[in-house]
C-alpha positions, 0 to 999 in steps of 0.5 A, a space after each residue: 810539483 812543489 820544489 824539493 831538496 834532494 840531499 846527497 851524502 858522500 860515503 867517503 873514500 878510503 880514509 887513509 889519514 884516519 887509518 887504523 880506524 878505517 881499517 874495517 869501516 869507511 869514515 862515515 861509519 867510525 863511532 863518535 861520542 860513545 853511541 853515534 856514527 859520523 854519518 849520523 851528523 849530516 843525516 840529522 842536520 837534513 832531518 832537522 831542516 825538514 829535508 828527508 829525501 836523502 841518498 848516501 853514496 858508498 864505496 869502500 868498507 861499506 858493510 858496517 855503514 850499511 848495517 848502521 843505516 838500515 838499523 837506524 833510519 826508518 820513515 813513515 810511509 806518509 812522509 815520503 822520506 828515505 835514506 837510500 844507499 847507493 853503492 858503487 856499481 859496475 855498469 856498461 858505461 864504467 867498470 871503475 871505482 868512483 874517481 871523486 865526489 863529482 864522479 860519484 854524483 855523476 854516476 848516480 844521477 840517473 838513480 835520483 828521483 827529482 824534478 827540474 825545479 828541485 835543488 841538490 844539497 851535497 854533503 860530506 859524511 865525515 864532518 862534525 857540525 850543526 847547520 840549519 840547511 834551511 838558511 843555506 837554501 833560503 839564501 841560495 834562492 834569494 840570491 838566485 844562485 846557480 851554486 852555493 858553497 858553504 864556507 868557514 873563516 880560517 886563518 890565512 896561515 892555515 888555509 893551505 889545507 882547504 879549498 879557498 875562496 875569494 868572495 865579494 861583499 855581495 857574497 859572490 865567489 870570484 876565485 876558488 883555489 884548492 889548497 893554495 900554497 903560494 903566500 902571494 896567492 893566499 894574500 890575494 884571497 884574504 877577506 875584504 875589509 867589509 867582510 872582515 869587519 862583519 865576521 871578525 870585528 876588530 881582529 888584526 889577524 888575516 882570514 880567508 874563507 874555506 870551503 866546507 865541502 857543502 854545496 847547493 846546486 840547481 838541477 840545471 847547474 848540476 847537470 851542466 857541472 857534471 858535463 865537465 870531465 872533472 872528478 872532484 867538486 872542490 879541485 875541478 868542478 867549482 873552479 871551472 864554473 866560475 866563468 859562466 855560472 852564478 856562484 855564491 858563498 854561504 858563510 857559517 859561523 858555528 863549530 865545524 870540524 873535518 874529521 880527517 885525521 886520527 888527531 882530529 877525531 881524538 880531539 873532537 871526541 874529548 872536546 865533548 867532555 868539556 863542561 860546555 863543549 863547542 858541539 852540543 849533543 844536548 840540543 833538544 831542537 837539533 837532535 842527533 839521531 842514531 840507531 836505537 839499541 834498547 840498552 840498559 843505563 850505564 852502571 858505575 860502581 865506586 868510580 871516580 870520573 872527572 869529565 866523562 861521557 859514558 854511553 848506555 850499557 857501560 859497566 865501570 867498576 872501581 876505576 878512575 877516569 879523567 877526560 874520557 869518552 866511553 862507548 856502548 857496552 864498554 867494560 872497565 875493571 877494578 883499579 884501572 886508570 884512564 886519562 884522555 881515552 876514547 873507548 868505542 865499546 863492544 858489539 855485544 855483551 859477553 855471557 857467563 858462558 863467554 867468560 868461561 870460554 875466555 878463561 879456558 882459551 886464556 884470552 882477556 874478556 872484552 873491555 879493559 881488565 884490572 889495574 891498567 893504566 891507559 893514557 892518550 889512547 883510542 880503543 877501537 870496538 871489541 878490543 880485549 885488554 888484559 890485567 896490569 896493562 900500561 898503554 901510552 904513546 909517550 916517546 913512540 914515533 908515528 907509524 909505530 906498530 906492534 901486535 894490535 897497537 899503533 901510534 898515529 898523530 901522537 895518539 895510541 890506537 888499540 885496533 878493532 878486535 885486538 887482544 892485548 895480553 896481561 902485563 903488556 907495557 907500551 
């Protein structure tokens, strides 16, 4: 059989650092850029490379993710493509949850449809990047590697947040340290002068190579790796393979962001409002695919928008927006002012009967009411914000919480389905 590439996307753990956005959904299901989900990024990268045999391993808060995948990715029967969801399951061998990335792959190996000359491409489900996986596979085969680890240059002063690699000039991985803290150890992981010149020119800043959590394995190497007791690829498996396998780094020089925290999510979204953002959703050759919703275009009535991304079905009336991402079916009413706001929108439009029922119950309609001022905030899906509401994280400590509103990483978050009464000031 012709060798193929089996793609495995990790569906994410509890996502505690991204809470409260992960209170009701896993990280890959978090809405992104107005109309997408985070998981659309790795799936689209696979499809754009021509790799359409994709497994998605899920565990926590999976309902939203499963609905999205089932409504988004359908392949014709002649191409043999699929996105198959493999949820955590109890078996005779184990009744526990996945203990890490490697443990999740180990438990599902029997479900993968592969031959011995295939390759496995293992990906994270919560990163923002555009990578041509064909180049990674080509290098892996050319160098006859057992394992290839995608890597990104990171300043040595920031490497303590990543898995760090010491790489030779031939791209062979000589050492792998998960989140190194010791300064002497970090110094020993610096890029060689040759690689530094190739990647960073004449820059005098010290750089290391950080693992992106993207791996290519031969079938034999993967089976041998999973025979180790380790549960996580970065922390345990990769370091254990250095002595008896051929490991190489693939160095990626494009934009890449690990959406691991509320601040990272917030900044990555607002970056998309830049005139020329670092990540390009408008690339005709590397499309990002998502669920077709068949919504009408956004309706803007007497608005002033300075740097905005506005998704289908949004209705914005006589409002002022500066540097905002407005999601599907969002409603922003008369006189409201939004600055540095990520609004995720609504699951459905409200009917006239719904609006009448809201009035009877004394609750705001979906979206943002009249004469509100909202800054530096994330508004999760299906939130209801009344009239004359003022929201800003200014002066509020992290972990602040009150009636459907919290502050994380200096960003105010309105929780999913929250109801914020008229006149609320925070």
